[in-house]
C-alpha positions as a Python dict, from the first residue, in 0.01 Angstrom:
ca = {
    (1, 'M'): (0, 0, 0),
    (2, 'P'): (166, -261, -263),
    (3, 'R'): (220, -624, -114),
    (4, 'E'): (580, -619, -233),
    (5, 'I'): (882, -685, -24),
    (6, 'E'): (1041, -355, -76),
    (7, 'S'): (716, -154, 35),
    (8, 'I'): (643, -366, 322),
    (9, 'D'): (1016, -315, 444),
    (10, 'A'): (1001, 55, 397),
    (11, 'F'): (650, 73, 593),
    (12, 'G'): (816, -125, 878),
    (13, 'R'): (1104, 118, 895),
    (14, 'L'): (869, 421, 886),
    (15, 'E'): (648, 304, 1144),
    (16, 'S'): (934, 191, 1365),
    (17, 'E'): (1065, 549, 1355),
    (18, 'R'): (731, 680, 1438),
    (19, 'M'): (698, 445, 1748),
    (20, 'A'): (1043, 552, 1856),
    (21, 'A'): (974, 906, 1821),
    (22, 'G'): (649, 881, 2022),
    (23, 'G'): (802, 670, 2307),
    (24, 'I'): (769, 307, 2339),
    (25, 'P'): (677, 138, 2670),
    (26, 'L'): (962, -126, 2678),
    (27, 'P'): (1252, 38, 2488),
    (28, 'A'): (1476, -277, 2513),
    (29, 'F'): (1200, -487, 2365),
    (30, 'H'): (1132, -518, 1997),
    (31, 'H'): (794, -352, 1925),
    (32, 'C'): (662, -500, 1592),
    (33, 'P'): (560, -223, 1358),
    (34, 'Y'): (313, -453, 1179),
    (35, 'I'): (52, -449, 1436),
    (36, 'G'): (-249, -272, 1298),
    (37, 'F'): (-642, -266, 1328),
    (38, 'I'): (-783, -584, 1142),
    (39, 'G'): (-1113, -727, 1084),
    (40, 'E'): (-1417, -638, 883),
    (41, 'N'): (-1476, -315, 1078),
    (42, 'Q'): (-1095, -270, 1153),
    (43, 'D'): (-1173, -243, 1512),
    (44, 'R'): (-928, -510, 1676),
    (45, 'P'): (-558, -511, 1679),
    (46, 'G'): (-384, -795, 1484),
    (47, 'C'): (-119, -897, 1252),
    (48, 'L'): (-99, -696, 910),
    (49, 'L'): (144, -947, 766),
    (50, 'H'): (-78, -1253, 832),
    (51, 'P'): (-210, -1448, 527),
    (52, 'L'): (-565, -1386, 628),
    (53, 'A'): (-527, -1022, 673),
    (54, 'E'): (-696, -794, 437),
    (55, 'G'): (-509, -741, 101),
    (56, 'N'): (-245, -1020, 154),
    (57, 'A'): (-452, -1255, -75),
    (58, 'G'): (-345, -1556, 142),
    (59, 'I'): (37, -1486, 121),
    (60, 'D'): (213, -1500, 445),
    (61, 'F'): (437, -1206, 477),
    (62, 'R'): (526, -1279, 845),
    (63, 'G'): (876, -1369, 735),
    (64, 'L'): (955, -1002, 692),
    (65, 'S'): (897, -940, 1067),
    (66, 'H'): (1171, -916, 1321),
    (67, 'Y'): (1080, -1291, 1448),
    (68, 'G'): (983, -1445, 1130),
    (69, 'S'): (688, -1650, 1038),
    (70, 'M'): (781, -1959, 1221),
    (71, 'T'): (818, -1793, 1563),
    (72, 'C'): (478, -1577, 1507),
    (73, 'N'): (300, -1892, 1401),
    (74, 'M'): (420, -2125, 1686),
    (75, 'Y'): (459, -1903, 1998),
    (76, 'F'): (173, -1852, 2258),
    (77, 'C'): (201, -1632, 2564),
    (78, 'P'): (194, -1776, 2912),
    (79, 'T'): (-175, -1688, 2947),
    (80, 'H'): (-261, -1937, 2661),
    (81, 'H'): (-116, -2229, 2868),
    (82, 'R'): (-153, -2118, 3236),
    (83, 'I'): (-502, -1958, 3273),
    (84, 'P'): (-829, -2163, 3315),
    (85, 'A'): (-1079, -2139, 3039),
    (86, 'N'): (-1329, -1988, 3242),
    (87, 'I'): (-1107, -1678, 3309),
    (88, 'K'): (-1031, -1654, 2952),
    (89, 'V'): (-1407, -1662, 2861),
    (90, 'A'): (-1459, -1394, 3119),
    (91, 'L'): (-1201, -1161, 2979),
    (92, 'Q'): (-1315, -1212, 2610),
    (93, 'E'): (-1678, -1128, 2725),
    (94, 'A'): (-1623, -855, 2980),
    (95, 'A'): (-1316, -662, 2900),
    (96, 'G'): (-1525, -391, 2738),
    (97, 'D'): (-1284, -312, 2452),
    (98, 'W'): (-983, -430, 2282),
    (99, 'Y'): (-758, -198, 2491),
    (100, 'I'): (-835, -353, 2843),
    (101, 'F'): (-826, -696, 2679),
    (102, 'G'): (-495, -656, 2518),
    (103, 'L'): (-335, -515, 2850),
    (104, 'M'): (-495, -802, 3059),
    (105, 'A'): (-445, -1099, 2805),
    (106, 'A'): (-67, -1108, 2893),
    (107, 'E'): (-102, -1073, 3267),
    (108, 'A'): (-90, -1431, 3348),
    (109, 'D'): (30, -1392, 3713),
    (110, 'L'): (-251, -1136, 3779),
    (111, 'L'): (-509, -1341, 3597),
    (112, 'E'): (-400, -1658, 3787),
    (113, 'T'): (-426, -1489, 4122),
    (114, 'L'): (-751, -1338, 4047),
    (115, 'F'): (-876, -1686, 3951),
    (116, 'D'): (-756, -1817, 4280),
    (117, 'L'): (-916, -1561, 4480),
    (118, 'I'): (-1238, -1622, 4280),
    (119, 'S'): (-1229, -1985, 4382),
    (120, 'E'): (-1157, -1884, 4728),
    (121, 'Y'): (-1477, -1673, 4760),
    (122, 'A'): (-1695, -1906, 4577),
    (123, 'E'): (-1756, -2113, 4891),
    (124, 'G'): (-1952, -2376, 4696),
    (125, 'R'): (-2129, -2118, 4463),
    (126, 'P'): (-2082, -2186, 4089),
    (127, 'F'): (-1824, -1984, 3884),
    (128, 'P'): (-1971, -1641, 3810),
    (129, 'F'): (-1951, -1636, 3446),
    (130, 'P'): (-2021, -1303, 3310),
    (131, 'D'): (-2398, -1238, 3231),
    (132, 'A'): (-2630, -925, 3246),
    (133, 'T'): (-2619, -920, 3624),
    (134, 'N'): (-2253, -902, 3673),
    (135, 'I'): (-2067, -813, 3348),
    (136, 'N'): (-2005, -454, 3473),
    (137, 'A'): (-1862, -603, 3796),
    (138, 'W'): (-1638, -825, 3580),
    (139, 'H'): (-1523, -523, 3368),
    (140, 'R'): (-1435, -312, 3682),
    (141, 'L'): (-1221, -597, 3791),
    (142, 'F'): (-1033, -611, 3486),
    (143, 'S'): (-1009, -234, 3454),
    (144, 'L'): (-797, -249, 3779),
    (145, 'K'): (-513, -266, 3513),
    (146, 'T'): (-555, 84, 3423),
    (147, 'D'): (-784, 241, 3716),
    (148, 'W'): (-591, 103, 4015),
    (149, 'P'): (-557, 409, 4257),
    (150, 'Y'): (-237, 277, 4431),
    (151, 'A'): (-32, 211, 4093),
    (152, 'R'): (294, 380, 4063),
    (153, 'S'): (249, 662, 3832),
    (154, 'E'): (562, 580, 3607),
    (155, 'R'): (455, 214, 3565),
    (156, 'P'): (455, 80, 3202),
    (157, 'L'): (106, -48, 3112),
    (158, 'A'): (261, -310, 2894),
    (159, 'V'): (368, -632, 3051),
    (160, 'Y'): (690, -822, 2970),
    (161, 'F'): (618, -1181, 3026),
    (162, 'F'): (960, -1330, 2916),
    (163, 'N'): (1181, -1509, 3155),
    (164, 'D'): (1491, -1309, 3134),
    (165, 'D'): (1405, -1048, 3417),
    (166, 'L'): (1468, -752, 3152),
    (167, 'Y'): (1151, -583, 3305),
    (168, 'P'): (1066, -736, 3627),
    (169, 'K'): (780, -597, 3841),
    (170, 'P'): (931, -465, 4153),
    (171, 'P'): (829, -604, 4498),
    (172, 'V'): (579, -408, 4693),
    (173, 'D'): (729, -205, 4977),
    (174, 'Y'): (534, -235, 5292),
    (175, 'C'): (773, -12, 5509),
    (176, 'R'): (515, 273, 5560),
    (177, 'T'): (230, 52, 5641),
    (178, 'G'): (364, -109, 5963),
    (179, 'R'): (302, -461, 5816),
    (180, 'N'): (538, -699, 5666),
    (181, 'G'): (321, -794, 5360),
    (182, 'S'): (-37, -903, 5254),
    (183, 'R'): (-207, -1197, 5140),
    (184, 'L'): (-284, -1007, 4820),
    (185, 'D'): (65, -935, 4770),
    (186, 'T'): (82, -1107, 4413),
    (187, 'V'): (-215, -882, 4319),
    (188, 'F'): (-70, -575, 4442),
    (189, 'R'): (300, -636, 4281),
    (190, 'E'): (142, -708, 3930),
    (191, 'L'): (-62, -385, 3984),
    (192, 'H'): (259, -193, 4062),
    (193, 'S'): (127, -88, 4397),
    (194, 'V'): (267, 166, 4633),
    (195, 'F'): (104, 212, 4976),
    (196, 'P'): (187, 526, 5180),
    (197, 'S'): (18, 404, 5508),
    (198, 'A'): (-152, 132, 5696),
    (199, 'A'): (-499, 267, 5604),
    (200, 'A'): (-396, 277, 5229),
    (201, 'L'): (-315, -92, 5236),
    (202, 'S'): (-626, -194, 5430),
    (203, 'D'): (-844, 20, 5170),
    (204, 'A'): (-660, -162, 4886),
    (205, 'E'): (-724, -510, 5026),
    (206, 'K'): (-1086, -414, 5084),
    (207, 'K'): (-1116, -285, 4731),
    (208, 'I'): (-977, -597, 4560),
    (209, 'C'): (-1199, -821, 4788),
    (210, 'D'): (-1511, -623, 4721),
    (211, 'H'): (-1450, -645, 4343),
    (212, 'V'): (-1432, -1018, 4358),
    (213, 'E'): (-1742, -1049, 4591),
    (214, 'S'): (-1937, -827, 4349),
    (215, 'L'): (-1913, -1102, 4083),
    (216, 'W'): (-2189, -1306, 4248),
}
């Protein structure tokens, strides 16, 4: 399409209408219509208005977006600041595809808790960076975001990481388990878990621990 203000604005309006008609995961949050597939093979999500995007000839069109070019250029999600580099590397190498990577990249609380668990299970062993022997185990760990069997069916897969509590993750209800909680409570909360029985909770704890142990 022509890289002209009127054309870009028209594209944004049409794309926003299309997204709204199809249903967006967090209705009270602005979903940018200028996210698309970029790169040489157009196989990863990115900003269509970025000066390095194909067709933009080095011109920064991000000022036409909802947040403007300064916010887009300066803002980093909590994962960027909080998550250790080795977990970031593991996610980059073992997510398997852009979809799992995109869902997990903003899950700072979940990634931080998983890192703490890995450190706990290490017991003097080196960090299990992804390699030929464990990359599938890493992928299964990150795929809990979409494949967790105890997740609420109505949960949004998107994560809202701003601090205004617009979309808080609900606490885990342990009333049907006969227990007051779990040492893996943060993981369970971040995965939107629901446990119908004590057996289900015990199974969930075992699944998480087995996933972590399988990294070595």
